[in-house]
C-alpha positions in Angstrom: -106.9 -7.3 -25.2 -103.3 -6.5 -25.6 -101.7 -4.7 -28.5 -99.5 -6.4 -30.9 -96.6 -4.8 -29.3 -96.5 -3.9 -25.6 -96.0 -0.3 -25.3 -93.9 -0.9 -22.5 -90.1 -1.1 -22.8 -88.7 -4.5 -22.9 -86.9 -3.8 -19.7 -90.0 -2.8 -17.8 -91.9 -6.0 -19.3 -89.1 -8.2 -17.8 -88.9 -6.3 -14.7 -92.5 -7.2 -14.0 -91.9 -10.6 -14.8 -88.7 -10.9 -12.6 -90.7 -9.2 -9.6 -93.3 -12.2 -10.2 -90.6 -14.8 -10.1 -88.9 -13.2 -7.0 -85.8 -12.1 -8.8 -83.8 -9.1 -8.1 -83.0 -7.9 -11.6 -84.7 -7.7 -14.9 -83.6 -9.3 -17.9 -81.5 -6.8 -20.1 -81.8 -6.8 -23.7 -79.6 -5.3 -26.3 -80.1 -1.8 -27.0 -81.2 -1.0 -30.5 -82.6 -4.2 -31.1 -85.5 -4.5 -33.7 -88.3 -5.4 -31.5 -89.5 -2.7 -29.0 -91.5 -4.9 -26.7 -92.9 -8.3 -26.2 -96.7 -8.8 -26.6 -98.6 -10.7 -23.7 -99.5 -13.3 -26.3 -96.0 -14.2 -27.3 -94.7 -14.0 -23.7 -97.6 -16.5 -22.8 -96.9 -18.7 -26.0 -93.1 -19.1 -25.1 -93.9 -20.5 -21.6 -95.3 -23.8 -22.9 -95.1 -26.4 -25.2 -91.5 -27.5 -24.5 -90.7 -31.1 -23.8 -89.0 -32.3 -20.5 -85.2 -32.3 -21.3 -84.0 -33.2 -17.7 -81.2 -35.6 -18.0 -81.5 -38.6 -15.5 -79.0 -41.2 -14.1 -75.9 -39.3 -15.0 -72.5 -40.8 -14.4 -70.2 -38.7 -12.1 -67.3 -37.1 -14.1 -64.1 -39.2 -14.5 -62.2 -36.8 -11.9 -65.0 -36.8 -9.1 -63.3 -39.1 -6.8 -60.2 -37.1 -7.1 -61.7 -33.8 -6.6 -63.4 -35.0 -3.4 -59.9 -36.1 -2.2 -58.6 -32.6 -3.0 -61.5 -31.0 -1.1 -60.8 -33.2 1.8 -57.3 -32.0 2.0 -58.4 -28.2 1.8 -61.0 -29.1 4.6 -58.2 -30.5 6.8 -56.0 -27.5 6.3 -58.5 -25.0 7.3 -60.9 -26.4 9.9 -63.6 -24.0 11.3 -63.4 -21.6 8.4 -65.8 -21.0 5.5 -63.9 -21.3 2.1 -65.2 -19.6 -1.0 -63.6 -20.4 -4.4 -65.1 -18.8 -7.3 -65.0 -19.7 -11.0 -65.1 -16.3 -12.2 -67.4 -14.4 -14.6 -67.3 -13.7 -18.3 -65.3 -10.8 -19.4 -66.3 -8.3 -22.1 -64.1 -8.6 -25.4 -66.0 -6.0 -27.5 -69.4 -4.3 -26.6 -71.7 -7.4 -26.1 -69.2 -10.1 -27.1 -67.2 -11.8 -24.5 -63.9 -13.7 -24.5 -64.2 -17.6 -24.3 -64.5 -18.5 -20.5 -62.1 -20.4 -18.7 -62.9 -21.4 -15.2 -60.3 -20.4 -12.5 -57.7 -23.2 -11.9 -58.5 -23.2 -8.1 -62.1 -24.0 -8.8 -61.7 -26.4 -11.5 -59.3 -28.2 -9.5 -61.7 -28.8 -6.8 -64.7 -29.5 -8.6 -64.2 -30.4 -12.3 -67.0 -27.9 -13.3 -66.0 -25.3 -16.0 -69.0 -23.0 -16.1 -69.0 -19.4 -15.4 -70.5 -17.6 -12.4 -69.9 -21.0 -10.3 -68.7 -20.7 -6.7 -67.7 -23.7 -4.4 -68.4 -23.0 -0.7 -67.0 -25.2 2.0 -69.0 -24.6 5.1 -67.4 -25.6 8.4 -69.2 -28.3 10.4 -68.5 -30.4 13.6 -69.5 -34.0 13.9 -71.3 -35.3 17.2 -67.8 -36.7 18.2 -66.2 -33.2 17.9 -64.3 -33.8 14.6 -64.3 -30.6 12.5 -64.8 -30.8 8.8 -66.6 -29.1 6.0 -69.7 -29.5 4.0 -69.1 -28.6 0.2 -71.8 -26.9 -1.8 -71.4 -25.8 -5.5 -73.4 -22.7 -6.5 -74.2 -22.5 -10.0 -76.7 -20.7 -12.4 -79.8 -23.0 -12.8 -81.4 -23.9 -16.1 -82.8 -20.7 -17.9 -86.1 -19.8 -16.6 -89.0 -20.3 -18.9 -91.6 -18.4 -16.7 -89.9 -15.0 -17.1 -88.6 -15.5 -20.7 -84.9 -15.6 -19.7 -84.2 -18.4 -21.8 -85.0 -16.7 -25.0 -84.9 -12.8 -24.3 -81.5 -12.7 -22.4 -78.3 -12.7 -24.1 -77.2 -15.4 -21.8 -80.3 -17.5 -22.0 -80.1 -21.0 -23.2 -81.5 -20.4 -26.6 -78.5 -17.9 -27.3 -75.7 -19.6 -25.6 -76.8 -23.1 -25.1 -78.3 -25.4 -22.4 -76.8 -25.5 -19.0 -77.1 -28.4 -16.4 -79.7 -28.3 -13.9 -78.9 -28.2 -10.3 -79.9 -31.6 -10.1 -77.7 -32.8 -13.0 -74.9 -31.1 -11.6 -75.3 -32.9 -8.2 -74.9 -36.1 -10.1 -71.9 -35.1 -12.2 -69.9 -33.5 -9.7 -70.8 -35.2 -6.5 -71.5 -32.0 -4.7 -74.7 -30.7 -3.5 -75.8 -27.8 -5.8 -77.8 -24.6 -5.0 -78.6 -21.6 -7.1 -75.5 -19.0 -7.3 -78.0 -16.0 -7.4 -78.6 -16.5 -3.8 -75.2 -16.8 -2.7 -73.9 -13.2 -2.0 -76.9 -12.6 0.3 -75.9 -15.6 2.2 -72.4 -14.5 2.4 -73.1 -11.0 3.5 -75.0 -12.7 6.5 -72.2 -15.2 7.2 -70.6 -15.1 10.7 -67.1 -16.6 11.6 -63.8 -16.8 9.8 -63.8 -16.8 5.9 -61.3 -17.0 3.3 -61.9 -16.4 -0.6 -59.7 -16.8 -3.8 -59.5 -13.5 -4.9 -59.4 -11.9 -8.4 -62.1 -14.0 -10.1 -65.6 -12.7 -8.9 -65.9 -9.1 -7.7 -69.7 -9.7 -6.8 -68.5 -12.4 -4.2 -65.6 -10.5 -2.9 -67.9 -7.3 -2.4 -70.2 -9.6 -0.1 -67.3 -10.6 2.0 -65.7 -7.3 2.2 -65.7 -6.7 5.8 -65.1 -10.5 6.6 -61.8 -11.3 4.9 -58.2 -10.0 4.8 -55.7 -10.2 1.9 -53.1 -12.0 4.2 -55.5 -14.9 5.0 -56.9 -15.0 1.6 -53.4 -15.4 0.1 -52.7 -18.2 2.5 -55.5 -20.1 0.8 -54.3 -19.4 -2.8 -50.7 -20.5 -1.7 -52.1 -23.6 -0.2 -54.3 -24.5 -3.3 -51.0 -23.8 -5.6 -48.8 -26.0 -3.5 -51.5 -28.7 -3.6 -51.1 -29.0 -7.2 -47.2 -29.7 -7.1 -47.9 -33.3 -6.9 -50.3 -34.7 -9.7 -52.4 -37.5 -9.0 -53.1 -40.2 -11.5 -55.9 -38.8 -13.2 -53.6 -35.5 -13.6 -50.9 -37.4 -15.1 -53.2 -39.1 -17.5 -54.5 -35.8 -18.6 -51.1 -34.3 -19.2 -50.2 -37.3 -21.2 -53.3 -36.8 -23.2 -52.4 -33.0 -23.8 -48.9 -34.0 -25.0 -50.0 -36.9 -27.4 -52.3 -34.3 -29.0 -49.4 -31.7 -29.1 -47.5 -34.2 -30.9 -50.0 -34.6 -33.6 -50.2 -30.6 -33.8 -46.5 -30.5 -34.4 -46.7 -33.1 -37.2 -49.6 -31.1 -38.6 -47.2 -28.2 -38.7 -44.5 -30.0 -40.5 -46.8 -31.1 -43.4 -47.9 -27.6 -44.3 -44.3 -25.8 -44.1 -44.7 -25.0 -47.6 -48.0 -23.3 -47.2 -46.4 -21.3 -44.2 -43.6 -20.2 -46.5 -46.1 -18.9 -49.1 -47.9 -17.0 -46.3 -46.3 -16.2 -42.9 -46.1 -17.6 -39.3 -49.8 -17.2 -39.1 -50.3 -20.4 -41.2 -48.5 -22.3 -38.6 -50.2 -20.7 -35.7 -53.6 -21.6 -37.3 -52.7 -25.2 -38.2 -51.7 -26.1 -34.4 -54.8 -24.1 -33.4 -57.1 -26.4 -35.3 -55.5 -29.6 -33.7 -56.1 -28.0 -30.3 -59.8 -27.1 -30.7 -60.6 -30.5 -32.5 -58.9 -32.7 -29.8 -58.8 -30.2 -26.8 -60.4 -27.4 -25.3 -58.2 -24.8 -26.6 -54.4 -24.0 -26.9 -52.8 -23.7 -23.3 -51.0 -20.5 -24.0 -50.4 -18.2 -27.1 -48.3 -20.3 -29.5 -44.9 -19.3 -30.3 -44.4 -19.7 -34.0 -41.1 -17.9 -34.4 -39.1 -18.1 -37.8 -35.6 -16.9 -38.4 -34.5 -14.2 -35.9 -37.9 -14.0 -34.3 -36.7 -17.3 -32.4 -34.7 -14.9 -30.3 -37.7 -13.2 -28.9 -38.7 -15.6 -26.1 -42.6 -15.1 -26.2 -43.1 -14.2 -30.0 -46.8 -14.6 -30.2 -47.5 -12.0 -32.9 -46.8 -14.7 -35.5 -46.9 -12.4 -38.5 -43.3 -12.7 -39.8 -42.2 -14.6 -42.9 -41.2 -18.3 -42.9 -38.1 -18.8 -45.2 -36.4 -22.0 -46.6 -32.9 -22.1 -44.8 -34.2 -20.3 -41.5 -35.3 -22.2 -38.5 -38.7 -22.3 -36.8 -39.0 -22.3 -33.2 -42.5 -23.7 -32.3 -43.5 -23.6 -28.7 -47.1 -24.6 -28.3 -49.3 -27.0 -26.2 -52.8 -28.3 -26.4 -55.1 -28.0 -23.4 -57.3 -30.8 -22.6 -61.3 -30.4 -21.9 -60.1 -30.6 -18.2 -57.7 -27.9 -18.6 -54.4 -29.5 -18.5 -51.8 -28.2 -20.9 -48.7 -29.6 -22.7 -45.8 -27.2 -23.3 -43.4 -28.4 -26.0 -40.8 -26.8 -28.0 -39.0 -27.9 -31.1 -36.7 -26.0 -33.3 -36.9 -27.2 -36.8 -35.2 -26.2 -40.1 -37.8 -24.9 -42.6 -36.3 -26.7 -45.6 -35.7 -29.9 -43.4 -32.0 -29.8 -43.0 -30.1 -27.8 -40.4 -27.1 -25.9 -41.7 -23.7 -26.3 -40.2 -24.0 -23.5 -37.9 -27.6 -24.3 -37.0 -26.6 -27.9 -36.2 -23.7 -26.8 -34.2 -26.0 -24.5 -31.9 -28.9 -27.0 -31.9 -26.6 -30.1 -30.9 -25.2 -28.0 -28.1 -28.8 -27.2 -26.7 -29.7 -31.0 -27.3 -26.6 -31.9 -25.0 -27.8 -29.4 -22.4 -31.2 -30.9 -22.5 -30.0 -34.2 -22.1 -28.1 -33.4 -18.9 -31.0 -31.5 -17.7 -33.4 -34.5 -18.1 -31.1 -36.9 -16.5 -31.0 -34.5 -13.4 -34.8 -34.8 -13.1 -35.0 -37.6 -10.2 -36.7 -38.1 -7.1 -34.9 -36.6 -4.2 -32.9 -34.3 -6.5 -33.0 -30.7 -5.8 -35.6 -28.9 -8.1 -32.5 -26.6 -9.3 -30.3 -29.5 -10.4 -31.8 -29.9 -13.7 -31.2 -26.1 -14.4 -27.8 -26.3 -13.2 -27.0 -29.3 -15.2 -28.1 -27.8 -18.5 -26.7 -24.4 -17.8 -23.3 -25.9 -17.2 -23.3 -27.5 -20.6 -24.3 -24.4 -22.3 -21.6 -22.4 -20.4 -19.0 -24.9 -21.4 -20.1 -24.5 -25.3 -19.8 -20.8 -25.0 -16.3 -20.9 -23.6 -15.3 -23.7 -26.2 -16.6 -21.5 -29.0 -14.7 -18.5 -27.6 -17.9 -16.1 -27.0 -17.1 -15.9 -23.3 -13.8 -15.9 -21.3 -13.5 -19.0 -18.9 -13.1 -20.7 -16.8 -16.6 -22.3 -16.8 -16.9 -21.8 -13.0 -16.4 -18.3 -13.5 -18.9 -17.8 -16.3 -21.5 -19.8 -14.0 -20.6 -17.7 -10.8 -21.1 -14.4 -12.7 -24.0 -15.5 -14.8 -22.3 -14.4 -17.9 -23.9 -17.2 -20.1 -27.4 -15.7 -19.5 -26.8 -13.1 -22.2 -27.4 -16.0 -24.6 -29.4 -18.5 -22.5 -31.8 -15.8 -21.0 -34.1 -17.8 -19.0 -34.5 -20.6 -16.5 -34.6 -24.1 -17.8 -38.0 -25.1 -16.7 -41.1 -24.8 -14.6 -44.0 -26.9 -13.1 -46.6 -27.8 -15.6 -50.3 -28.7 -15.0 -53.6 -26.8 -15.3 -51.5 -23.6 -15.8 -48.7 -23.8 -18.2 -46.5 -22.2 -15.4 -48.3 -24.1 -12.8 -48.2 -23.7 -9.0 -46.9 -20.2 -9.4 -48.2 -18.9 -6.0 -46.4 -21.5 -4.2 -43.8 -20.6 -1.5 -40.2 -20.5 -2.6 -39.2 -23.3 -0.2 -41.8 -25.6 -1.6 -40.9 -25.0 -5.3 -37.6 -23.9 -6.5 -35.9 -24.5 -3.2 -37.5 -27.8 -2.8 -36.7 -31.5 -3.7 -38.4 -33.5 -6.6 -40.9 -36.1 -5.6 -42.8 -38.7 -7.7 -45.9 -37.1 -9.4 -44.3 -33.6 -10.0 -44.4 -32.8 -13.6 -42.0 -30.0 -15.2 -40.6 -28.7 -18.6 -36.9 -28.8 -19.4 -36.3 -26.3 -21.9 -32.7 -24.9 -22.4 -32.1 -22.5 -25.1 -29.5 -20.5 -26.9 -30.3 -17.2 -28.4 -28.1 -14.9 -30.5 -29.9 -11.8 -31.2 -29.6 -10.3 -34.9 -28.0 -7.1 -33.5 -25.5 -8.9 -31.1 -21.9 -7.6 -32.1 -20.2 -9.8 -29.5 -20.6 -12.9 -31.4 -19.6 -13.8 -35.1 -21.8 -12.8 -37.8 -23.0 -16.3 -38.7 -24.6 -16.8 -35.2 -26.7 -13.8 -35.4 -30.4 -14.3 -35.8 -30.2 -18.0 -34.6 -32.5 -19.1 -31.7 -32.7 -22.6 -30.4 -34.9 -24.1 -27.9 -35.9 -27.9 -27.1 -38.6 -28.4 -24.6 -40.1 -31.6 -23.2 -42.5 -32.3 -20.5 -41.1 -34.6 -17.6 -42.9 -36.4 -15.2 -41.1 -37.4 -11.8 -41.6 -41.3 -11.1 -40.6 -43.5 -8.3 -37.5 -44.6 -10.0 -36.5 -41.5 -12.3 -38.6 -39.7 -14.8 -40.8 -40.3 -17.9 -40.7 -37.9 -20.8 -44.3 -37.5 -21.8 -43.3 -35.8 -25.0 -40.8 -38.6 -26.2 -43.1 -39.2 -29.3 -41.5 -36.1 -30.8 -37.7 -36.5 -32.0 -35.2 -34.4 -30.5 -31.8 -35.3 -31.8 -31.0 -33.2 -35.0 -30.6 -36.3 -37.4 -33.8 -37.7 -36.0 -35.6 -34.5 -36.5 -34.5 -34.3 -40.0 -35.6 -37.8 -40.7 -38.9 -37.3 -39.2 -39.6 -34.3 -41.2 -38.5 -35.9 -44.4 -41.0 -38.9 -43.5 -43.7 -36.4 -43.0 -43.1 -34.3 -46.2 -42.5 -37.5 -48.2 
C-alpha cells in the first residue's frame, strides 16, 4: 500500500514512468511546487476515464495544395539531398514563461503547420525509372502521453497549454505523412549522404547534423526558399488582401478613439490597433509605430509612450498578421485634430505626389528600382523648390542629398515577413524586374528632425510617410490598401465621418 504522497521526488517518479514508456527524459516539474510527489493511486487514476477525442475525417487546410507545389519546387532544386526545415522552439521570456510562438517562415511556407518543435524533412528518393525526388515527412509532437502523466504534469502538457493534433490528424490536415519528432534527432545522426538544414531555429536538430552540413550549402537552401516567395500564388495574394482589409479596419478603430489617446498617450493607439489584430488575425505583423508629433521623425518609433496632442500629426505604421502569418504593412500620417495645418499639408501633399509617382512605376517588366527612383525624384524636386537644398535636381539625386530628409528606401517585398524575401540574392531582388504576383510596399517619406537647423523652424518636428501594399498584376498593379484614403482632403473627410 502506497503512502498518500510518494516519498520520491516528482522527477524520480516521472523518470520511472518515462523509462517504462521508452522515453529518454523525465517530465520536469516546476521547482517549489506545492506538491512534493504523486501517489501511485493518483497516477493510476489519471490514466483512465477519458473520452476518445480523436478527430476523424478532417478536411485538409486551405493551402495544402499550394504547400505541396512549393515542396515539389524545392525537391526539384535539390535532387538527391536530404532537406531539413525546422519550425523552431519556444523561447523563454521570463523564468518559466515563454514568448508567443511563431513558426519559421520557411517551415510554415512549406507545410502550413504553425506548431513549435515541428520539422519538415524531405528524404531523397529514386523512382524505378530513375527519376529523383523526395518523400516528405512532417515530424511533430504527438498528443500528450496519458500513461506517463505528461498531459497533466508537464508544463507543456495538454491540460496546461491545450490539445495538440494527433499525428493521424496532422496527416489529414497537412497532406504529409507525420512522425514523432522526438525520434528525429537520432535518425538524423545516423543519416548518410548530403544534407542541408535551415539554420537558426532548432539547436537540437542542428547539433544532430553538425558533422553533415556546411554553412555555405545551408545558406543556398535558405536563399532558395527566400527567392521562392518573391512571387505570390493565389492563396498568398488572398491572405495579403485579408491582412490589409483587417488593417484598414484597425486604422478606422484608431481614428475613432483619438480623443482617448490625447487623454493618455500613444499607447492607447497601440492597444487599439492590437485589439483588431488579435480579434481578426494572429497578431500584429511587426511592432506598431504609433508616432505622434516629432516622434514621427524616428523611423521605427515603437516605444509608443509619448503624448498625442491636437495640432500634431500622428504617423501610424501598422499591419495585421493573418492566422496563416501573412502581414499587411500600411502607413498613414493623420492630423490628430482632423485638419492639416498649412505647412503639414504642404509636406503631406509632396509625399503623396511622390507616392503616386512610385505606384505608377510598379508595372510588370519594370525594374524593381524604378518605383524608388520615381518617388525620390519628386521629393528631390520639392526640396529644391522649397530652397532646402541646392539644385539642380540631377545633382541632388546623384549625390543623394535628399536623403537627409527622405532617409530610407521607398519600399520592400511583403509577405510572411514584413520585409519578405530578405535573404534573396541582390540580382533576384533589388536588381531584378517586376513580375506578376510580386507584392511590395511603396512608402516615401519626408522627415524634418526637431533639431535640424538647416530647415526653417516651421518644418522642424514634422514627419510624414504614406505607405500602401501593391500587388503586381499582368497589366499593371493593384493597391491592396486602397480602402484607406490617401489624398489630404480625402483623409480629412474620412476622419470627420468616423468621428461624427
